[in-house]
C-alpha distance (Angstrom), angle and dihedral (degrees) to the residues before:
residue distance angle dihedral
M1 . . .
S2 3.80 . .
L3 3.78 125.0 .
Q4 3.80 89.2 -114.4
S5 3.81 92.7 57.1
I6 3.82 90.7 46.3
G7 3.77 90.2 51.5
Q8 3.79 91.6 48.6
S9 3.82 90.7 49.7
V10 3.80 92.6 49.9
G11 3.78 90.8 45.5
S12 3.80 91.8 50.8
G13 3.79 90.8 49.9
I14 3.79 92.2 50.4
A15 3.79 91.4 46.6
A16 3.81 91.5 50.1
R17 3.80 92.0 49.9
A18 3.79 91.4 46.8
A19 3.80 91.0 49.7
G20 3.81 91.0 49.4
L21 3.80 91.4 49.2
A22 3.80 91.6 48.0
G23 3.80 90.7 49.0
N24 3.80 93.6 49.5
T25 3.80 91.9 46.9
L26 3.80 93.3 47.3
G27 3.79 90.9 47.4
G28 3.78 90.8 49.3
L29 3.80 92.1 49.0
V30 3.81 91.3 49.6
T31 3.81 90.3 49.5
G32 3.79 90.5 47.9
L33 3.80 90.3 50.7
V34 3.80 90.0 51.1
V35 3.82 90.4 50.6
I36 3.82 90.7 50.8
V37 3.81 93.7 47.9
V38 3.81 92.7 47.2
S39 3.80 90.7 48.4
L40 3.79 91.8 50.4
Y41 3.80 92.7 49.1
F42 3.79 90.1 48.3
A43 3.81 90.9 48.3
I44 3.81 92.9 50.8
A45 3.81 97.2 49.7
P46 3.82 111.0 7.5
D47 3.81 95.2 158.3
L48 3.81 91.1 60.4
Y49 3.81 92.2 62.1
V50 3.79 96.4 34.7
N51 3.80 93.0 52.6
G52 3.79 90.6 49.9
A53 3.81 93.8 48.9
V54 3.81 96.0 48.3
L55 3.82 90.4 59.1
L56 3.81 87.4 72.0
V57 3.82 93.0 66.3
P58 3.82 130.1 65.6
P59 3.84 114.7 -82.1
S60 3.81 93.0 -112.0
Y61 3.84 90.9 61.5
R62 3.80 99.1 41.2
D63 3.81 98.8 93.7
R64 3.79 92.1 50.5
M65 3.81 92.7 44.2
A66 3.80 90.7 51.3
Q67 3.80 89.9 52.4
V68 3.81 92.4 49.7
L69 3.80 93.2 47.5
R70 3.79 91.6 50.6
H71 3.81 90.0 52.0
A72 3.82 89.6 49.5
G73 3.80 90.5 49.4
R74 3.80 92.5 51.8
T75 3.79 89.3 48.6
L76 3.81 90.5 53.8
Q77 3.80 90.4 49.7
F78 3.80 92.2 50.8
W79 3.80 90.3 46.9
L80 3.80 89.4 54.8
L81 3.81 89.6 49.7
G82 3.80 90.6 50.7
Q83 3.79 91.2 48.3
S84 3.81 89.6 52.7
V85 3.80 90.5 52.5
D86 3.80 89.5 48.6
M87 3.81 92.2 51.6
M88 3.80 90.9 48.7
I89 3.81 92.6 51.8
V90 3.80 92.7 50.1
G91 3.79 91.0 47.2
L92 3.81 93.1 51.3
F93 3.82 92.7 45.3
T94 3.81 91.2 49.3
F95 3.80 92.9 47.2
A96 3.81 91.8 51.2
G97 3.81 91.5 49.8
L98 3.80 95.4 45.6
H99 3.80 91.3 46.3
L100 3.81 92.1 51.8
L101 3.81 90.0 48.8
G102 3.79 90.7 51.9
V103 3.80 95.5 -120.9
H104 3.80 116.2 165.0
L105 3.82 118.9 -118.8
A106 3.82 89.9 22.0
L107 3.81 93.4 157.6
A108 3.82 95.1 49.9
L109 3.80 92.1 45.9
A110 3.82 91.1 48.1
V111 3.82 91.6 51.3
L112 3.80 88.7 50.3
A113 3.81 91.0 49.5
G114 3.80 91.0 50.1
L115 3.80 93.2 50.2
F116 3.80 93.1 46.5
T117 3.81 89.7 52.3
F118 3.80 85.8 81.5
V119 3.82 86.2 74.3
P120 3.83 107.0 59.6
Y121 3.82 117.8 -135.7
F122 3.81 96.9 -13.0
G123 3.79 91.5 56.6
A124 3.79 91.4 52.9
I125 3.81 91.4 53.9
A126 3.79 93.0 45.0
A127 3.82 91.2 50.9
A128 3.82 93.6 46.7
V129 3.82 94.8 55.1
P130 3.85 98.3 66.3
A131 3.80 90.8 40.3
M132 3.82 90.9 55.1
L133 3.81 91.8 45.7
V134 3.80 89.7 54.7
A135 3.81 93.3 42.9
I136 3.81 93.5 50.5
E137 3.79 87.9 74.5
G138 3.80 86.0 73.9
G139 3.81 92.5 50.3
W140 3.79 137.7 -85.4
Q141 3.79 91.7 -74.8
Q142 3.80 92.1 61.5
A143 3.81 90.6 46.4
L144 3.80 90.8 53.1
W145 3.80 90.5 49.9
V146 3.81 88.9 52.3
L147 3.80 90.1 50.4
L148 3.80 89.9 51.2
L149 3.81 89.8 48.7
F150 3.82 91.9 55.0
V151 3.80 92.7 44.7
V152 3.81 91.5 52.3
A153 3.82 94.3 41.8
H154 3.78 96.0 50.9
T155 3.81 94.7 38.7
V156 3.80 90.6 54.7
D157 3.81 89.6 43.0
G158 3.80 95.7 48.7
Y159 3.79 97.9 45.9
M160 3.81 104.0 27.6
I161 3.81 118.1 13.8
S162 3.81 101.0 39.5
P163 3.84 96.9 45.7
L164 3.81 91.6 45.5
V165 3.81 93.3 47.6
Q166 3.80 90.8 49.9
R167 3.80 89.1 46.7
H168 3.81 90.4 60.3
T169 3.81 97.5 39.0
V170 3.81 103.7 41.8
H171 3.84 97.8 13.1
M172 3.80 91.8 -121.3
P173 3.83 118.2 151.6
P174 3.85 111.3 -111.9
A175 3.81 91.7 -128.1
L176 3.82 89.9 57.8
T177 3.81 90.7 52.9
I178 3.80 92.6 51.9
L179 3.82 92.6 43.2
S180 3.80 93.5 49.8
M181 3.82 91.2 49.5
T182 3.80 90.8 49.4
I183 3.81 94.9 49.4
L184 3.81 99.1 41.2
G185 3.80 91.7 39.6
T186 3.80 89.3 55.9
L187 3.81 93.3 45.7
A188 3.81 101.0 39.8
G189 3.81 106.5 16.1
G190 3.80 118.2 -145.0
L191 3.80 92.9 -5.8
G192 3.80 90.3 56.1
L193 3.80 92.1 49.0
V194 3.80 92.3 53.6
L195 3.81 95.4 46.3
A196 3.82 97.7 37.0
A197 3.81 98.9 89.6
P198 3.85 98.8 43.0
L199 3.80 92.3 43.8
A200 3.81 91.0 49.0
A201 3.81 90.8 49.3
I202 3.80 92.9 49.8
G203 3.80 91.2 43.3
L204 3.79 89.6 53.4
V205 3.80 89.8 54.2
L206 3.80 92.2 49.2
V207 3.81 93.0 49.1
R208 3.79 92.2 47.4
E209 3.79 95.8 45.5
M210 3.80 103.6 35.1
Y211 3.80 102.6 31.2
V212 3.80 110.1 23.6
E213 3.80 95.9 39.1
D214 3.83 103.8 27.0
V215 3.81 101.0 34.5
L216 3.80 103.7 27.1
H217 3.83 92.6 31.2
E218 3.80 92.1 -137.4
R219 3.75 129.2 135.2
A220 3.79 107.5 -109.1
G221 3.78 111.8 -108.4
R222 3.77 93.3 16.0
P223 3.81 124.4 81.4
R224 3.76 119.0 -125.0
Q225 3.79 113.5 -98.4
E226 3.75 115.8 -116.6
A227 3.77 117.0 -117.0
P228 3.81 112.5 -105.0
E229 3.75 114.9 -101.7
A230 3.78 116.1 -108.3
T231 3.78 114.0 -106.7
S232 3.73 119.7 -138.1
């Protein structure tokens, strides 16, 4: 096999991987945009969608279903707020690091990194590529420092900042956020990663409202008190 054919094979492999990464990132961004638009529509007129959904259940359950759906809608709104805070933190952290490293277009690259944070994992890679291409003008050493900056920023974000922010906005345990992202990411790829956190938050509301409270007749977050023993 000639060196030319080896080079063409390696180039084709790199191009295929790059195309796959671009496709996953674009798909994740489109899904994230859909989630944002749906959340905004639900926030503007929640009763319109709630009243339509409750017609699908028997009349005796409609009041309770409306209450549960409103709680789920508020949870989705708070999740979106938490995600916005998360994106802002990553953007500020990235801007500070790029500015200290002397990378050109630090503000634009930081805004891009913050926006791409909406897509876990794939967004971090997609945001790091243009930053490294800009940083390589200052030499390979600067590009490697930029790569390290993105690895640290998104590792801290994925395993510390994002779970903690969601814990305070939608009251979802950090371990559940990470577990849901791992499972849905494995099953559905980039789409699962984007939808993992909001679906887990809504699922937590449904379990608490419709199973813990309605089936087990317990107050969510508080164990049921045992009945006092009869005294002889």
